[in-house]
C-alpha positions in Angstrom: 9.4 -62.2 19.0 12.2 -63.3 21.3 14.8 -60.6 21.4 17.8 -62.5 22.8 20.2 -63.6 20.2 18.8 -61.4 17.4 20.7 -58.8 15.5 19.1 -55.4 16.1 19.9 -52.3 14.1 19.0 -48.9 15.8 19.4 -45.8 13.7 20.1 -42.5 15.3 21.7 -44.4 18.2 24.4 -41.9 19.2 22.3 -40.1 21.8 18.8 -39.7 23.3 16.0 -42.2 22.5 18.2 -44.1 20.1 20.8 -44.8 22.7 18.2 -45.7 25.3 16.6 -48.2 22.8 20.0 -49.7 21.9 20.9 -50.2 25.5 17.5 -51.7 26.3 17.8 -54.1 23.4 21.3 -55.1 24.5 20.0 -55.8 28.0 17.4 -58.0 26.5 20.1 -60.0 24.8 20.2 -58.6 21.3 23.4 -58.1 19.3 23.1 -54.4 18.7 24.3 -52.4 15.7 24.3 -48.7 16.5 24.0 -46.5 13.4 24.5 -42.8 13.3 26.5 -40.0 11.6 27.8 -39.0 15.0 30.8 -41.3 15.2 31.9 -40.4 18.8 28.4 -40.9 20.3 27.6 -43.9 18.1 30.8 -45.7 19.2 30.0 -44.9 22.8 26.6 -46.4 22.5 28.0 -49.5 20.7 30.6 -49.9 23.4 28.0 -49.6 26.2 25.7 -52.0 24.4 28.5 -54.5 23.7 27.8 -54.2 20.0 29.3 -52.5 17.0 29.0 -49.1 15.4 28.2 -48.4 11.7 28.4 -44.9 10.4 25.3 -44.4 8.3 23.6 -41.2 7.0 19.9 -42.3 6.6 19.4 -39.6 4.0 22.1 -41.3 1.8 20.7 -44.3 -0.1 24.1 -46.0 -0.4 24.7 -45.7 3.4 21.3 -47.3 4.1 22.0 -50.1 1.7 25.4 -50.8 3.2 24.0 -50.8 6.7 21.3 -53.3 6.0 23.5 -55.5 3.9 26.3 -55.6 6.5 24.0 -56.1 9.5 21.3 -58.4 8.1 19.1 -57.6 11.1 16.1 -59.4 12.5 15.1 -56.2 14.3 15.2 -52.7 12.8 14.4 -49.6 14.8 14.0 -46.6 12.5 14.8 -44.0 15.1 16.9 -41.5 13.2 15.0 -38.3 12.7 14.4 -34.8 14.1 15.0 -31.3 13.0 11.5 -30.1 13.7 12.8 -27.5 16.1 15.4 -26.0 13.7 14.3 -23.0 11.6 13.6 -22.1 8.9 10.4 -24.0 8.4 8.0 -24.3 5.5 7.1 -22.1 3.8 10.1 -19.9 4.6 12.5 -22.9 4.1 13.8 -23.7 0.7 12.7 -26.9 -1.0 16.1 -28.4 -0.3 15.8 -27.5 3.4 12.3 -28.9 4.0 13.0 -31.8 1.6 16.0 -32.8 3.9 13.6 -33.0 6.8 11.3 -35.3 4.8 14.3 -37.4 3.7 15.5 -38.0 7.2 12.2 -38.6 8.9 10.2 -40.4 6.2 12.2 -41.5 3.1 15.1 -42.9 5.2 12.9 -45.2 7.3 10.9 -46.2 4.2 14.1 -47.2 2.3 15.5 -49.1 5.3 12.3 -51.0 5.7 12.1 -51.9 2.0 15.7 -53.1 2.0 15.3 -55.2 5.2 12.2 -57.2 4.1 14.0 -59.8 2.0 16.8 -60.7 4.5 14.3 -60.8 7.3 12.0 -63.1 5.4 14.9 -65.3 4.4 15.8 -65.7 8.1 12.2 -66.6 9.0 10.8 -63.3 10.0 11.6 -60.0 11.7 10.3 -56.9 13.4 10.5 -53.2 12.4 9.7 -50.4 14.7 9.4 -46.8 13.4 9.8 -43.9 15.8 7.3 -41.2 15.0 6.0 -38.3 17.1 2.8 -36.7 18.2 3.8 -33.9 15.8 2.3 -36.3 13.2 -1.2 -36.3 14.9 -4.0 -33.8 15.1 -5.4 -30.9 13.1 -3.9 -27.8 14.8 -1.4 -25.4 13.4 2.2 -26.6 13.9 5.5 -24.7 13.7 7.3 -27.2 11.4 4.8 -28.4 8.7 7.4 -30.5 7.0 8.3 -32.4 10.3 4.7 -32.9 11.1 3.9 -34.2 7.6 6.9 -36.6 7.7 5.9 -38.1 11.1 2.2 -38.3 9.9 3.5 -40.1 6.8 5.5 -42.5 9.0 2.5 -43.4 11.1 0.4 -44.1 7.9 3.3 -45.9 6.3 3.3 -48.2 9.3 -0.4 -49.0 9.2 -0.3 -49.6 5.5 2.1 -52.4 6.1 0.0 -54.3 8.6 -0.5 -57.3 6.4 3.1 -58.1 5.4 4.2 -61.7 5.4 6.7 -62.7 8.1 7.7 -59.2 9.0 5.8 -57.0 11.5 6.0 -53.3 11.2 4.8 -51.1 14.1 5.3 -47.5 15.2 5.8 -45.7 18.5 4.4 -42.2 18.8 5.9 -40.4 21.8 5.0 -36.9 23.0 7.8 -34.6 24.2 10.7 -36.9 25.3 13.1 -36.1 28.1 16.3 -36.2 26.0 19.6 -34.6 26.9 18.3 -31.3 25.4 15.6 -31.0 28.0 16.4 -28.5 30.8 15.8 -29.2 34.5 12.9 -26.7 34.4 11.4 -28.5 31.5 11.7 -31.8 33.3 9.8 -30.3 36.2 6.8 -29.4 34.2 3.4 -31.1 34.9 3.0 -33.5 33.3 6.7 -34.1 32.7 8.3 -35.1 29.4 8.3 -38.8 28.5 11.2 -40.6 30.1 13.7 -42.2 27.7 13.1 -45.5 29.5 9.4 -45.4 28.6 10.2 -45.0 24.9 12.6 -47.9 25.0 10.1 -50.1 26.9 7.5 -49.2 24.3 9.8 -50.2 21.4 10.6 -53.6 23.1 6.9 -54.2 23.6 6.2 -53.7 19.9 9.0 -56.1 19.0 7.9 -58.8 21.4 4.2 -58.8 20.9 3.5 -61.0 17.9 -0.2 -59.9 17.9 0.7 -56.3 16.9 1.3 -55.5 13.2 0.7 -52.1 11.5 -0.1 -50.6 14.9 1.0 -47.4 16.7 1.7 -47.2 20.4 0.9 -43.7 21.7 2.9 -42.3 24.6 1.3 -39.1 26.0 2.6 -37.2 29.0 0.8 -38.2 32.2 -1.1 -41.1 30.5 -0.4 -44.8 30.2 0.7 -46.1 26.8 -2.1 -47.1 24.5 -2.3 -48.8 21.1 -4.1 -46.7 18.6 -7.0 -48.4 16.8 
């Protein structure tokens, strides 16, 4: 898909990977809609991208509906997520607490994807990229089971949609990312965290490559990106 001239919605765009993705899309010629609950950061991203900001809480269905309806995007990047580092975790967390993690990291992207299919098809096609995490891979114990389960679900959700008509849904699966929270000492580890630019580049690759549908692009520290079978 050619990115230039397309409307691209990026959720969780106020900071970190979301901002990096939004700016990369803008540089590629997209009309960027930056969505987030952080109004200050979201407006800054939108201003830097030459686009617009929409306040949207991806755990609130009406916000998701309003975002998709107002933007009518050809590109959707479901980046909003996180919380895996914030205690308490399952089983110590209450159902409401671990349920909120599932809502943000899985249910929100699923709803946004469902809502965007009809307008994308009406416009001739589109591309969705889900932002997962290596927390969703493997079979080892993990500190936040709810976060790992949500990201695993997002990866499988993506692969299950590999045969959609006119809309390609893919997923990027990064390891530890060098966001603003990463300390200088953490950046100096070997291998280092994934640069934000690499995450953005991977997202643009998934949007552009019309041969990829229902696939996940794995970004591991110290290794080249690879598409999972």
